[in-house]
N, C-alpha and C positions, 0 to 999 in steps of 0.2 A: 504494500500500500504506500501511498505517497504522503500519508499523514493527514489527509483532508477527509472529512466525512462527506459522503455523497448521499444526499437526501432525495434525489430524484427517483421516481419509480422507473423500473427497467423498461416499461412499454410506453412511457409518457412521450408525447410529441414535443420536440424541441421547436420553440417558436422561430419562424423565419425572420431574418432581419428585415426591417422596413426599408424599402428602396428609397434612395435619395433622388428626388425629382428636381432638376434644375433647368436653367435656360438651355443647356446643351442636351437635354433629354430628347431622344428620337423615339416617337411613338411606334408601337407595333402596328401591324397591318390591321388588326381588329380594332385598335384604338383609332386609327385613321378613318376607318369605316364609320365608327361611332361619332367622330368629330363631324364627318360629312352629314350623317343622319341628323345629328343635333342641329347643325347649321340649317339644313333644309326644313326640319320641323319647326324650328324657332321662327324661320322666315314665314312659312306658309300658315302656320297655326297660331302664331302670336303677333308677329310684326305687321303682316298685311292687314289682319282684322283690326288691330289697334290703330294703325295709321289711317285706314279708311274711316273708322269710327270717329277718330279725333278730327279728321277733315270734315266729316258730315256735321259734327257738333259745332265746329268753328264756323262753317258756312251758315248753319242755322242761327247761331248767335249774331253773325253779321247781318243776315236777312232781317232779324227782329230788331236790329239797331242796338243791341247790347254791346257789341263790338263795332268799332267804326272801321270802314275800309280806308285804304290809303288813297289820297286824292289823285295820285298819278297812276299807281299800279293796281288799284282796286283791292280785291280780297286775296290776290295771289300770294303776297308775302306771308300773310297769316296762315294761309292754307299750307304753304310749304313748311313753315315752322311747325305746324300741328302734325304734318306727315312725318317729319324728321323725329319729333319727340315721340310719336306713336311707334315708329320703327325701333328706336332705341329702348323704349319701355318694353316692347315685345321681346327684344333680345335679352334684356336683363331679367325679365320675368321667367325666362326659360332656363336660366343658369342652374337653379336648384334641381330641376327635373333632369337636366343633362348630367349633373353630378351624381344623381341617384342611378342613372343608367351606367355610368362608369363604375360605380361601386358594385354593381351587379355583374360586371365582367369578371370572368375567371381568368387566371394566368395573366393579369394585367398589372404591371408595376404602378401605373397611374391609379388604377382602381384600388390597389392595395394601399397606396399612399392616402387616398381619399378616405378609405375605410378606417385607417389608423388615425386620421386627423392631422397627419403631417402637413397637408395642404394649408390648413389654417395657421400653422406655426411657421411656415416658410415666409420669407420676405416677399413683398409685392413684386420685386424685380425678378423673382425666380419663376415659380410654377404658374402663377396667375397670368403673367404675360404670355407664357407658352399656351395656356388654354385660350386666352382671348385672341391669340394669333390665328387659331383654327376656327373659333366661333365667329370672329368678326369678319 
């Protein structure tokens, strides 16, 4: 013996080390597919409906006189602003759903990092930029 007591059970699983996900992380093929799927779903199911709804509401408010139209450009600047805000709100609203999809991926270092909570502890310059690069 080496003089140390070994209290582990003989058949106990040894926890795998948590992968370090940084700016130089290269996603697996399955993760790339999931990034593309999240990007498409966030666009069609969140961004487009929110952008269209915000534009309709803005146009309705302009028609009722609650919002004023621009003297030279009319309602176009406010509608473009509403569209852009709706687009980004849709993208942001899908982030949590996309994270859950990655957590459900098996054999995914990114999913493992999200499950372990490492993504919340990392610096903003690391993993979150990597995720936004694929989602944006």
